[in-house]
N, CA, C and O of each residue as an XYZ file, in Angstrom:
916
protein
N       0.843     -1.192      0.000
C       0.000      0.000      0.000
C       0.879      1.242      0.000
O       1.861      1.311      0.739
N       0.531      2.221     -0.822
C       1.341      3.431     -0.947
C       1.323      4.233      0.347
O       0.312      4.255      1.049
N       2.427      4.888      0.668
C       2.460      5.734      1.871
C       1.571      6.949      1.693
O       1.206      7.286      0.566
N       1.213      7.616      2.788
C       0.383      8.826      2.674
C       1.065      9.892      1.828
O       2.286     10.043      1.861
N       0.272     10.616      1.084
C       0.808     11.711      0.278
C       0.858     12.974      1.122
O       0.383     12.993      2.258
N       1.437     14.030      0.557
C       1.472     15.315      1.244
C       0.105     15.969      1.228
O      -0.866     15.410      0.719
N       0.047     17.159      1.792
C      -1.212     17.884      1.886
C      -0.939     19.367      1.710
O      -0.010     19.910      2.308
N      -1.744     20.015      0.893
C      -1.602     21.458      0.706
C      -2.166     22.174      1.924
O      -3.297     21.912      2.335
N      -1.381     23.075      2.499
C      -1.798     23.755      3.733
C      -2.946     24.735      3.470
O      -3.856     24.854      4.290
N      -2.910     25.423      2.354
C      -3.930     26.435      2.048
C      -5.320     25.803      2.035
O      -5.555     24.808      1.349
N      -6.222     26.382      2.790
C      -7.598     25.919      2.817
C      -7.862     24.768      3.761
O      -9.005     24.324      3.872
N      -6.834     24.259      4.456
C      -7.060     23.145      5.368
C      -7.631     23.628      6.693
O      -7.616     24.817      7.013
N      -8.133     22.661      7.447
C      -8.707     22.916      8.768
C      -7.839     22.184      9.787
O      -7.707     20.961      9.742
N      -7.253     22.940     10.700
C      -6.246     22.374     11.590
C      -6.592     22.597     13.055
O      -7.208     23.595     13.430
N      -6.175     21.635     13.868
C      -6.258     21.727     15.319
C      -4.842     21.666     15.866
O      -4.101     20.727     15.574
N      -4.461     22.668     16.664
C      -3.142     22.674     17.313
C      -3.353     22.567     18.814
O      -3.899     23.472     19.445
N      -2.915     21.454     19.372
C      -3.053     21.178     20.800
C      -1.755     21.577     21.500
O      -0.666     21.217     21.051
N      -1.873     22.312     22.588
C      -0.681     22.843     23.231
C      -0.224     24.131     22.576
O       0.966     24.446     22.568
N      -1.165     24.871     22.029
C      -0.837     26.087     21.275
C      -0.408     27.239     22.156
O       0.100     28.239     21.649
N      -0.599     27.129     23.467
C      -0.150     28.201     24.354
C       1.342     28.110     24.651
O       1.907     29.024     25.252
N       1.984     27.025     24.240
C       3.430     26.900     24.381
C       4.153     27.627     23.258
O       3.545     28.004     22.256
N       5.456     27.820     23.433
C       6.228     28.566     22.441
C       6.230     27.936     21.075
O       6.135     28.643     20.072
N       6.337     26.597     21.005
C       6.343     25.938     19.701
C       4.938     25.840     19.127
O       4.737     26.058     17.932
N       3.968     25.514     19.970
C       2.591     25.405     19.484
C       2.078     26.702     18.899
O       1.398     26.691     17.872
N       2.394     27.832     19.541
C       1.940     29.123     19.014
C       2.637     29.447     17.694
O       2.020     30.012     16.791
N       3.918     29.092     17.577
C       4.643     29.336     16.330
C       4.091     28.482     15.194
O       3.982     28.949     14.060
N       3.744     27.233     15.493
C       3.137     26.365     14.476
C       1.795     26.938     14.036
O       1.469     26.940     12.849
N       1.022     27.423     15.005
C      -0.267     28.036     14.665
C      -0.082     29.208     13.714
O      -0.775     29.311     12.703
N       0.848     30.084     14.039
C       1.100     31.245     13.187
C       1.504     30.826     11.783
O       1.077     31.438     10.803
N       2.322     29.790     11.680
C       2.789     29.339     10.371
C       1.652     28.713      9.567
O       1.563     28.919      8.356
N       0.785     27.954     10.229
C      -0.359     27.367      9.534
C      -1.305     28.450      9.035
O      -1.781     28.394      7.901
N      -1.576     29.436      9.887
C      -2.458     30.537      9.493
C      -1.848     31.302      8.319
O      -2.549     31.658      7.371
N      -0.536     31.553      8.386
C       0.134     32.255      7.289
C       0.060     31.465      5.992
O       0.063     32.044      4.906
N      -0.006     30.132      6.107
C      -0.096     29.289      4.921
C      -1.504     29.133      4.383
O      -1.713     28.448      3.382
N      -2.478     29.765      5.039
C      -3.846     29.733      4.527
C      -4.764     28.746      5.212
O      -5.875     28.510      4.736
N      -4.326     28.153      6.333
C      -5.186     27.221      7.064
C      -6.087     27.973      8.039
O      -5.747     29.061      8.505
N      -7.218     27.389      8.332
C      -8.047     27.837      9.452
C      -7.712     26.951     10.640
O      -7.657     25.728     10.509
N      -7.490     27.556     11.792
C      -6.924     26.817     12.916
C      -7.749     27.013     14.186
O      -8.141     28.129     14.526
N      -8.001     25.905     14.877
C      -8.502     25.931     16.246
C      -7.326     25.576     17.142
O      -6.609     24.610     16.877
N      -7.126     26.345     18.193
C      -6.048     26.094     19.133
C      -6.615     25.635     20.466
O      -7.779     25.879     20.784
N      -5.765     24.962     21.242
C      -6.176     24.572     22.589
C      -4.994     24.661     23.533
O      -3.838     24.583     23.117
N      -5.301     24.826     24.810
C      -4.296     24.889     25.854
C      -4.981     25.116     27.179
O      -6.201     25.269     27.242
N      -4.191     25.139     28.243
C      -4.761     25.285     29.578
C      -5.010     26.734     29.961
O      -5.611     27.008     31.000
N      -4.553     27.664     29.131
C      -4.788     29.079     29.449
C      -5.210     29.812     28.180
O      -5.264     29.222     27.100
N      -5.507     31.095     28.320
C      -5.965     31.898     27.189
C      -4.845     32.081     26.161
O      -3.661     31.984     26.483
N      -5.244     32.342     24.943
C      -4.295     32.579     23.861
C      -4.913     33.574     22.895
O      -6.088     33.468     22.543
N      -4.114     34.537     22.472
C      -4.595     35.530     21.511
C      -3.434     35.940     20.615
O      -2.267     35.728     20.942
N      -3.783     36.529     19.481
C      -2.773     37.109     18.622
C      -2.105     36.174     17.644
O      -1.121     36.556     17.010
N      -2.613     34.944     17.496
C      -2.000     34.010     16.547
C      -2.889     33.753     15.336
O      -2.525     32.971     14.458
N      -4.043     34.397     15.279
C      -4.908     34.274     14.110
C      -5.823     33.071     14.106
O      -6.361     32.711     13.059
N      -6.014     32.437     15.262
C      -6.861     31.248     15.325
C      -8.332     31.605     15.135
O      -8.779     32.686     15.518
N      -9.068     30.679     14.538
C     -10.511     30.826     14.400
C     -11.202     30.709     15.754
O     -12.184     31.400     16.023
N     -10.679     29.829     16.601
C     -11.258     29.578     17.919
C     -10.155     29.062     18.834
O      -9.287     28.304     18.401
N     -10.190     29.469     20.092
C      -9.292     28.889     21.093
C     -10.138     28.205     22.146
O     -11.094     28.784     22.662
N      -9.780     26.960     22.466
C     -10.514     26.167     23.445
C      -9.602     25.913     24.644
O      -8.582     25.235     24.524
N      -9.976     26.458     25.793
C      -9.229     26.159     27.003
C      -9.657     24.785     27.519
O     -10.834     24.554     27.794
N      -8.691     23.882     27.645
C      -9.036     22.552     28.119
C      -7.803     21.836     28.633
O      -6.672     22.237     28.358
N      -8.037     20.782     29.375
C      -7.001     19.930     29.933
C      -7.146     18.561     29.281
O      -8.097     17.837     29.578
N      -6.220     18.193     28.397
C      -6.399     16.957     27.634
C      -6.128     15.703     28.460
O      -6.275     14.594     27.946
N      -5.735     15.850     29.731
C      -5.635     14.658     30.573
C      -7.016     14.194     31.034
O      -7.145     13.116     31.615
N      -8.048     14.998     30.778
C      -9.419     14.683     31.188
C     -10.216     14.239     29.959
O     -10.298     14.969     28.971
N     -10.789     13.062     30.023
C     -11.481     12.479     28.870
C     -12.585     13.389     28.332
O     -12.680     13.597     27.122
N     -13.417     13.930     29.217
C     -14.519     14.778     28.766
C     -14.011     16.057     28.102
O     -14.656     16.587     27.198
N     -12.850     16.554     28.551
C     -12.266     17.744     27.945
C     -11.765     17.445     26.535
O     -11.897     18.277     25.638
N     -11.195     16.269     26.340
C     -10.756     15.881     24.984
C     -11.958     15.776     24.050
O     -11.903     16.227     22.905
N     -13.027     15.188     24.535
C     -14.230     15.056     23.710
C     -14.779     16.431     23.341
O     -15.173     16.665     22.198
N     -14.800     17.338     24.317
C     -15.298     18.691     24.045
C     -14.419     19.401     23.029
O     -14.921     20.103     22.152
N     -13.120     19.221     23.142
C     -12.203     19.853     22.202
C     -12.456     19.386     20.775
O     -12.508     20.198     19.850
N     -12.610     18.099     20.600
C     -12.863     17.567     19.254
C     -14.195     18.083     18.716
O     -14.286     18.497     17.560
N     -15.227     18.056     19.561
C     -16.548     18.537     19.130
C     -16.505     20.022     18.772
O     -17.074     20.433     17.761
N     -15.832     20.830     19.598
C     -15.765     22.265     19.338
C     -14.977     22.561     18.059
O     -15.301     23.491     17.320
N     -13.943     21.762     17.810
C     -13.146     21.965     16.600
C     -13.967     21.667     15.358
O     -13.961     22.443     14.402
N     -14.669     20.551     15.372
C     -15.507     20.199     14.223
C     -16.605     21.242     14.042
O     -16.945     21.605     12.916
N     -17.155     21.718     15.148
C     -18.199     22.733     15.057
C     -17.697     24.032     14.453
O     -18.415     24.691     13.701
N     -16.460     24.401     14.783
C     -15.910     25.664     14.285
C     -15.402     25.569     12.861
O     -15.479     26.537     12.105
N     -14.879     24.397     12.487
C     -14.225     24.259     11.181
C     -14.988     23.385     10.201
O     -14.651     23.338      9.018
N     -16.019     22.688     10.686
C     -16.783     21.760      9.854
C     -15.906     20.624      9.341
O     -16.067     20.166      8.210
N     -14.982     20.176     10.177
C     -14.114     19.062      9.811
C     -12.681     19.338     10.242
O     -12.340     20.449     10.647
N     -11.847     18.301     10.148
C     -10.442     18.430     10.528
C      -9.578     17.758      9.464
O      -9.830     16.614      9.085
N      -8.566     18.466      8.989
C      -7.609     17.904      8.040
C      -6.241     17.652      8.676
O      -5.553     16.695      8.323
N      -5.857     18.510      9.605
C      -4.536     18.442     10.225
C      -4.678     18.565     11.736
O      -5.439     19.399     12.229
N      -3.948     17.737     12.466
C      -3.856     17.853     13.916
C      -2.381     17.937     14.287
O      -1.568     17.163     13.783
N      -2.036     18.863     15.156
C      -0.689     18.947     15.705
C      -0.802     18.832     17.222
O      -1.477     19.639     17.861
N      -0.147     17.835     17.792
C      -0.155     17.641     19.238
C       1.195     18.109     19.770
O       2.210     17.429     19.618
N       1.185     19.283     20.396
C       2.427     19.911     20.864
C       2.378     20.182     22.359
O       3.088     21.056     22.856
N       1.554     19.449     23.070
C       1.402     19.661     24.508
C       2.463     18.882     25.278
O       3.063     17.947     24.749
N       2.688     19.271     26.524
C       3.611     18.517     27.356
C       4.200     19.346     28.481
O       4.163     20.577     28.461
N       4.748     18.638     29.468
C       5.485     19.261     30.566
C       6.787     18.487     30.730
O       6.953     17.404     30.169
N       7.703     19.054     31.501
C       8.970     18.373     31.757
C       9.313     18.494     33.232
O       8.940     19.462     33.895
N      10.028     17.499     33.734
C      10.544     17.534     35.095
C      11.935     16.937     35.094
O      12.252     16.086     34.263
N      12.768     17.380     36.025
C      14.165     16.939     36.063
C      14.505     16.376     37.435
O      14.367     17.057     38.451
N      14.951     15.122     37.451
C      15.405     14.493     38.694
C      16.059     13.168     38.352
O      15.600     12.485     37.436
N      17.111     12.782     39.052
C      17.693     11.456     38.838
C      16.671     10.362     39.158
O      15.784     10.555     39.989
N      16.800      9.236     38.505
C      15.874      8.128     38.734
C      15.883      7.675     40.191
O      14.878      7.170     40.691
N      17.004      7.851     40.867
C      17.115      7.399     42.258
C      16.283      8.222     43.231
O      16.026      7.785     44.352
N      15.862      9.408     42.812
C      15.040     10.235     43.704
C      13.627     10.448     43.172
O      12.794     11.049     43.851
N      13.353      9.966     41.976
C      11.999     10.071     41.436
C      11.036      9.245     42.284
O      11.383      8.157     42.745
N       9.835      9.760     42.487
C       8.818      9.051     43.247
C       7.582      8.848     42.370
O       7.426      9.479     41.324
N       6.719      7.959     42.822
C       5.591      7.530     41.984
C       4.724      8.694     41.528
O       4.259      8.700     40.389
N       4.494      9.679     42.392
C       3.618     10.795     42.022
C       4.225     11.616     40.890
O       3.511     12.039     39.981
N       5.538     11.846     40.938
C       6.196     12.599     39.867
C       6.165     11.812     38.563
O       5.903     12.369     37.497
N       6.433     10.517     38.657
C       6.400      9.663     37.466
C       5.005      9.669     36.853
O       4.851      9.794     35.638
N       3.981      9.532     37.711
C       2.602      9.487     37.219
C       2.217     10.788     36.529
O       1.506     10.766     35.525
N       2.677     11.922     37.055
C       2.335     13.213     36.452
C       2.897     13.323     35.040
O       2.188     13.720     34.115
N       4.162     12.975     34.872
C       4.762     13.091     33.536
C       4.153     12.083     32.570
O       3.902     12.417     31.412
N       3.914     10.866     33.021
C       3.312      9.864     32.142
C       1.912     10.289     31.717
O       1.525     10.103     30.564
N       1.150     10.862     32.654
C      -0.217     11.292     32.335
C      -0.224     12.382     31.273
O      -1.015     12.328     30.331
N       0.655     13.375     31.422
C       0.630     14.532     30.524
C       1.366     14.262     29.216
O       0.919     14.685     28.150
N       2.497     13.557     29.297
C       3.360     13.425     28.129
C       3.142     12.150     27.323
O       3.619     12.044     26.193
N       2.427     11.180     27.892
C       2.172      9.933     27.158
C       0.696      9.579     27.111
O       0.120      9.467     26.029
N       0.076      9.400     28.274
C      -1.300      8.902     28.287
C      -2.275      9.855     27.596
O      -3.085      9.423     26.776
N      -2.203     11.148     27.922
C      -3.162     12.101     27.345
C      -2.973     12.276     25.834
O      -3.952     12.159     25.097
N      -1.762     12.549     25.339
C      -1.632     12.694     23.890
C      -1.928     11.401     23.132
O      -2.456     11.446     22.021
N      -1.593     10.247     23.719
C      -1.893      8.987     23.046
C      -3.397      8.759     22.976
O      -3.915      8.305     21.956
N      -4.100      9.078     24.068
C      -5.558      8.963     24.055
C      -6.163      9.908     23.026
O      -7.058      9.524     22.273
N      -5.672     11.143     22.996
C      -6.195     12.118     22.035
C      -5.914     11.675     20.606
O      -6.761     11.833     19.727
N      -4.742     11.126     20.374
C      -4.397     10.640     19.037
C      -5.423      9.638     18.549
O      -5.887      9.713     17.412
N      -5.777      8.694     19.417
C      -6.763      7.690     19.022
C      -8.162      8.244     18.885
O      -8.929      7.805     18.028
N      -8.504      9.220     19.735
C      -9.862      9.755     19.716
C     -10.100     10.732     18.572
O     -11.210     10.810     18.045
N      -9.062     11.480     18.183
C      -9.248     12.472     17.133
C      -9.103     11.859     15.740
O      -9.632     12.406     14.772
N      -8.396     10.735     15.624
C      -8.141     10.152     14.306
C      -9.414      9.881     13.496
O      -9.422     10.150     12.295
N     -10.491      9.359     14.102
C     -11.702      9.136     13.307
C     -12.303     10.420     12.737
O     -13.035     10.373     11.749
N     -11.997     11.577     13.356
C     -12.542     12.841     12.876
C     -11.698     13.477     11.789
O     -12.149     14.409     11.123
N     -10.479     12.988     11.597
C      -9.594     13.547     10.573
C     -10.005     13.015      9.202
O     -10.233     11.818      9.027
N     -10.094     13.920      8.241
C     -10.493     13.535      6.890
C      -9.453     12.602      6.273
O      -8.259     12.723      6.551
N      -9.911     11.674      5.436
C      -8.988     10.810      4.707
C      -7.985     11.668      3.940
O      -8.350     12.670      3.325
N      -6.717     11.259      3.984
C      -5.671     12.040      3.329
C      -5.106     13.143      4.201
O      -4.273     13.925      3.744
N      -5.544     13.220      5.452
C      -5.075     14.259      6.363
C      -3.765     13.897      7.034
O      -3.076     12.969      6.611
N      -3.424     14.632      8.084
C      -2.154     14.431      8.768
C      -2.287     14.729     10.247
O      -3.019     15.631     10.654
N      -1.557     13.947     11.055
C      -1.458     14.173     12.493
C       0.022     14.235     12.836
O       0.748     13.260     12.641
N       0.471     15.365     13.341
C       1.872     15.537     13.726
C       1.963     15.538     15.250
O       1.242     16.275     15.922
N       2.844     14.715     15.781
C       3.004     14.587     17.228
C       4.425     15.013     17.601
O       5.397     14.435     17.114
N       4.543     16.018     18.460
C       5.863     16.492     18.881
C       6.362     15.587     20.005
O       5.829     15.615     21.114
N       7.370     14.796     19.718
C       7.975     13.938     20.738
C       9.293     14.551     21.204
O       9.459     14.783     22.401
N      10.226     14.817     20.306
C      11.431     15.532     20.672
C      12.697     14.715     20.565
O      12.657     13.485     20.545
N      13.816     15.403     20.496
C      15.118     14.762     20.369
C      15.501     13.970     21.608
O      16.457     13.196     21.570
N      14.771     14.148     22.713
C      15.022     13.360     23.906
C      14.880     11.875     23.609
O      15.484     11.043     24.286
N      14.074     11.538     22.586
C      13.906     10.139     22.174
C      15.229      9.581     21.665
O      15.556      8.421     21.918
N      15.984     10.399     20.952
C      17.234      9.960     20.341
C      18.426     10.096     21.283
O      19.346      9.279     21.253
N      18.404     11.130     22.117
C      19.544     11.419     22.989
C      19.054     11.799     24.382
O      18.993     12.981     24.719
N      18.704     10.794     25.197
C      18.282     11.099     26.565
C      19.432     11.732     27.351
O      20.605     11.466     27.086
N      19.077     12.564     28.310
C      20.076     13.211     29.151
C      19.804     12.867     30.607
O      18.664     12.567     30.964
N      20.832     12.904     31.459
C      20.630     12.588     32.877
C      19.535     13.469     33.497
O      19.416     14.656     33.196
N      18.752     12.846     34.364
C      17.685     13.568     35.035
C      16.361     13.559     34.306
O      15.404     14.198     34.743
N      16.296     12.834     33.188
C      15.065     12.849     32.387
C      14.524     11.444     32.132
O      13.885     11.218     31.104
N      14.759     10.505     33.027
C      14.380      9.116     32.750
C      12.897      8.965     32.439
O      12.536      8.295     31.471
N      12.032      9.578     33.245
C      10.592      9.429     33.007
C      10.149     10.218     31.791
O       9.364      9.724     30.981
N      10.641     11.431     31.656
C      10.293     12.247     30.494
C      10.717     11.549     29.206
O       9.951     11.489     28.244
N      11.949     11.018     29.191
C      12.442     10.316     28.012
C      11.604      9.070     27.733
O      11.298      8.771     26.579
N      11.234      8.346     28.785
C      10.423      7.146     28.604
C       9.052      7.478     28.022
O       8.553      6.768     27.149
N       8.444      8.568     28.515
C       7.132      8.968     28.006
C       7.201      9.355     26.541
O       6.367      8.932     25.740
N       8.198     10.160     26.192
C       8.321     10.608     24.812
C       8.710      9.460     23.880
O       8.252      9.412     22.738
N       9.543      8.542     24.348
C       9.910      7.389     23.534
C       8.691      6.500     23.285
O       8.509      5.969     22.189
N       7.860      6.345     24.321
C       6.636      5.572     24.139
C       5.705      6.216     23.130
O       5.101      5.525     22.310
N       5.586      7.541     23.184
C       4.733      8.244     22.239
C       5.295      8.135     20.825
O       4.543      7.986     19.861
N       6.616      8.210     20.706
C       7.260      8.062     19.400
C       6.968      6.683     18.813
O       6.642      6.568     17.631
N       7.083      5.644     19.627
C       6.791      4.290     19.159
C       5.335      4.153     18.732
O       5.025      3.496     17.738
N       4.447      4.784     19.498
C       3.026      4.713     19.163
C       2.735      5.362     17.818
O       1.865      4.900     17.080
N       3.460      6.433     17.494
C       3.248      7.093     16.198
C       3.443      6.115     15.043
O       2.662      6.098     14.092
N       4.489      5.304     15.137
C       4.764      4.347     14.064
C       3.638      3.326     13.926
O       3.275      2.930     12.818
N       3.090      2.904     15.066
C       2.009      1.924     15.040
C       0.740      2.534     14.459
O       0.111      1.951     13.576
N       0.365      3.717     14.961
C      -0.877      4.352     14.504
C      -0.771      4.740     13.032
O      -1.767      4.701     12.310
N       0.413      5.109     12.585
C       0.610      5.414     11.161
C       0.222      4.215     10.301
O      -0.450      4.370      9.282
N       0.641      3.034     10.705
C       0.289      1.826      9.955
C      -1.204      1.548     10.022
O      -1.811      1.127      9.038
N      -1.792      1.786     11.194
C      -3.220      1.539     11.353
C      -4.062      2.468     10.483
O      -5.125      2.078      9.999
N      -3.585      3.702     10.284
C      -4.362      4.681      9.522
C      -3.992      4.731      8.041
O      -4.569      5.507      7.280
N      -3.038      3.910      7.639
C      -2.595      3.935      6.247
C      -3.724      3.685      5.250
O      -3.729      4.303      4.186
N      -4.693      2.792      5.552
C      -5.791      2.613      4.587
C      -6.576      3.898      4.314
O      -7.199      4.031      3.261
N      -6.548      4.834      5.250
C      -7.255      6.105      5.053
C      -6.297      7.205      4.578
O      -6.691      8.364      4.446
N      -5.048      6.834      4.324
C      -4.022      7.766      3.834
C      -3.797      8.935      4.800
O      -3.454     10.041      4.383
N      -3.994      8.673      6.090
C      -3.704      9.687      7.112
C      -2.267      9.497      7.588
O      -1.907      8.431      8.086
N      -1.472     10.511      7.435
C      -0.076     10.446      7.839
C       0.053     10.800      9.319
O      -0.525     11.784      9.780
N       0.805     10.004     10.049
C       1.110     10.292     11.447
C       2.605     10.572     11.523
O       3.421      9.691     11.251
N       2.961     11.790     11.889
C       4.345     12.253     11.808
C       4.958     12.329     13.200
O       4.441     13.014     14.081
N       6.051     11.627     13.385
C       6.812     11.673     14.633
C       7.827     12.811     14.515
O       8.779     12.729     13.738
N       7.613     13.868     15.291
C       8.417     15.094     15.164
C       9.372     15.191     16.360
O       8.935     15.268     17.508
N      10.687     15.185     16.074
C      11.668     15.142     17.155
C      12.685     16.283     17.021
O      13.857     16.030     16.745
N      12.256     17.511     17.210
C      13.191     18.642     17.090
C      14.200     18.665     18.234
O      13.888     18.223     19.340
N      15.397     19.170     17.981
C      16.366     19.384     19.057
C      15.879     20.480     20.005
O      14.810     21.057     19.809
N      16.673     20.753     21.021
C      16.326     21.793     22.001
C      15.939     23.082     21.287
O      16.673     23.599     20.444
N      14.772     23.577     21.650
C      14.207     24.775     21.028
C      13.902     25.786     22.126
O      13.496     25.411     23.225
N      14.097     27.058     21.830
C      13.947     28.109     22.838
C      12.474     28.453     23.082
O      12.008     29.544     22.754
N      11.754     27.482     23.672
C      10.339     27.688     23.984
C      10.110     28.089     25.433
O       9.018     28.536     25.785
N      11.126     27.936     26.280
C      10.965     28.218     27.701
C      10.423     27.051     28.499
O      10.225     27.179     29.707
N      10.173     25.897     27.850
C       9.601     24.748     28.556
C      10.500     24.294     29.705
O      10.013     24.012     30.800
N      11.806     24.223     29.460
C      12.722     23.740     30.495
C      12.714     24.643     31.721
O      12.982     24.188     32.832
N      12.408     25.914     31.522
C      12.360     26.853     32.648
C      11.061     26.750     33.436
O      10.928     27.350     34.503
N      10.108     25.995     32.915
C       8.813     25.821     33.586
C       8.648     24.383     34.074
O       7.529     23.874     34.136
N       9.740     23.736     34.415
C       9.696     22.343     34.867
C       8.744     22.189     36.050
O       8.699     23.042     36.936
N       7.987     21.096     36.057
C       7.041     20.867     37.146
C       7.754     20.378     38.405
O       7.180     20.417     39.493
N       8.983     19.922     38.269
C       9.845     19.643     39.417
C      11.292     19.630     38.944
O      11.580     19.358     37.779
N      12.185     19.926     39.862
C      13.596     19.923     39.541
C      14.023     21.138     38.731
O      13.216     22.013     38.417
N      15.309     21.172     38.400
C      15.874     22.271     37.619
C      16.567     21.727     36.381
O      17.221     20.684     36.422
N      16.415     22.436     35.304
C      17.011     22.003     34.038
C      18.522     22.152     34.078
O      19.039     23.072     34.711
N      19.239     21.247     33.401
C      20.674     21.451     33.237
C      20.912     22.636     32.303
O      19.975     23.169     31.709
N      22.140     23.028     32.186
C      22.477     24.119     31.277
C      22.506     23.591     29.842
O      23.308     22.720     29.507
N      21.636     24.123     29.016
C      21.590     23.730     27.611
C      22.322     24.765     26.769
O      22.343     25.945     27.120
N      22.922     24.339     25.666
C      23.422     25.327     24.707
C      22.241     26.056     24.073
O      21.096     25.621     24.199
N      22.519     27.150     23.401
C      21.440     27.893     22.740
C      20.649     26.973     21.822
O      21.218     26.197     21.054
N      19.330     27.072     21.915
C      18.465     26.217     21.119
C      18.023     26.885     19.830
O      18.384     28.023     19.532
N      17.228     26.139     19.079
C      16.708     26.638     17.811
C      15.559     27.623     18.053
O      14.923     27.610     19.107
N      15.314     28.460     17.071
C      14.188     29.384     17.121
C      12.883     28.615     16.913
O      12.799     27.793     16.001
N      11.855     28.867     17.746
C      10.566     28.209     17.525
C      10.000     28.458     16.127
O       9.363     27.575     15.552
N      10.223     29.638     15.585
C       9.704     29.931     14.243
C      10.371     29.070     13.188
O       9.715     28.607     12.255
N      11.686     28.849     13.331
C      12.408     27.998     12.379
C      11.919     26.555     12.480
O      11.697     25.893     11.466
N      11.754     26.075     13.712
C      11.278     24.709     13.920
C       9.850     24.558     13.395
O       9.526     23.557     12.756
N       8.999     25.548     13.662
C       7.616     25.502     13.182
C       7.558     25.457     11.667
O       6.768     24.705     11.097
N       8.380     26.247     11.017
C       8.429     26.257      9.555
C       8.775     24.867      9.020
O       8.172     24.399      8.054
N       9.743     24.215      9.651
C      10.156     22.878      9.195
C       9.056     21.861      9.442
O       8.842     20.979      8.610
N       8.359     21.959     10.556
C       7.278     21.024     10.847
C       6.144     21.161      9.843
O       5.636     20.164      9.330
N       5.754     22.387      9.569
C       4.651     22.598      8.619
C       5.064     22.135      7.223
O       4.249     21.586      6.482
N       6.317     22.354      6.870
C       6.799     21.851      5.573
C       6.765     20.326      5.543
O       6.420     19.731      4.523
N       7.122     19.696      6.660
C       7.068     18.242      6.724
C       5.651     17.708      6.575
O       5.431     16.681      5.934
N       4.690     18.410      7.169
C       3.288     18.025      6.996
C       2.891     18.137      5.526
O       2.289     17.223      4.962
N       3.233     19.255      4.923
C       2.866     19.490      3.521
C       3.505     18.468      2.589
O       2.904     18.068      1.592
N       4.730     18.047      2.918
C       5.464     17.132      2.038
C       5.164     15.661      2.314
O       5.651     14.793      1.590
N       4.386     15.367      3.328
C       4.028     13.980      3.612
C       5.133     13.180      4.273
O       5.176     11.958      4.133
N       6.036     13.851      4.997
C       7.094     13.128      5.699
C       6.513     12.415      6.920
O       5.641     12.953      7.603
N       6.996     11.215      7.188
C       6.469     10.446      8.313
C       7.303     10.597      9.571
O       6.868     10.201     10.653
N       8.493     11.162      9.446
C       9.383     11.336     10.583
C      10.238     12.570     10.369
O      10.787     12.779      9.287
N      10.346     13.385     11.409
C      11.270     14.507     11.386
C      12.237     14.308     12.543
O      12.005     14.779     13.656
N      13.326     13.600     12.258
C      14.351     13.332     13.255
C      15.133     14.606     13.539
O      15.002     15.574     12.790
N      15.945     14.643     14.599
C      16.722     15.847     14.885
C      17.524     16.353     13.687
O      17.666     17.561     13.499
N      18.045     15.434     12.881
C      18.839     15.845     11.718
C      18.035     16.640     10.700
O      18.602     17.404      9.920
N      16.702     16.461     10.705
C      15.852     17.203      9.770
C      15.837     18.691     10.081
O      15.477     19.514      9.240
N      16.241     19.024     11.318
C      16.265     20.422     11.743
C      17.683     21.001     11.723
O      17.940     22.093     12.230
N      18.586     20.235     11.124
C      19.958     20.709     11.014
C      20.851     20.257     12.147
O      22.003     20.682     12.234
N      20.331     19.384     13.033
C      21.164     18.886     14.128
C      22.134     17.855     13.621
O      21.856     17.151     12.650
N      23.300     17.761     14.291
C      24.308     16.765     13.889
C      23.815     15.370     14.179
O      24.520     14.397     13.912
């Protein structure tokens, strides 16, 4: 069976989850600039990115995910593209991690986006695309990120499986693994402190590459796709 084809951004209907983050907002702006109509979601208010509708919701809650999908379809009359860019990070050695911290990261970074991926897929039009931001942590874990790396690696693996499951409908599922990007996420860790990172990529540059990958029908954007060694 042929792999999914690309998709023209102009005129598409897109949902960006986690749009209140630095990368999610940049992706939204790039989609809007390309001619898409976009519904955004996040846990707080968002303005100034050109979205048709913003839905405040917590995707770790099943009823909130259902409401988000319903509101998106209501606003756009369908969905062609989904970008899942939500997540949190925490830093601690495995020897001091406790069950509550592990459960929090797994819930937000694996369970919720994986559930949303499965729930939103039936609403995506045949020939559409779902891009999931997993991150370069999948390829190069760093000390203090055992649970975060495990969650993102699990989500990355799931992308490959769901891509095969949706192939009959020509829906592309893209595993997006950008290197460190200057979104401020590491500075908002839910526990612990981030190590010192070298200067990261611009969110606008990363967003441009992601949207191009969606348009071109790429199934994986590894760190090297963003110019990383």
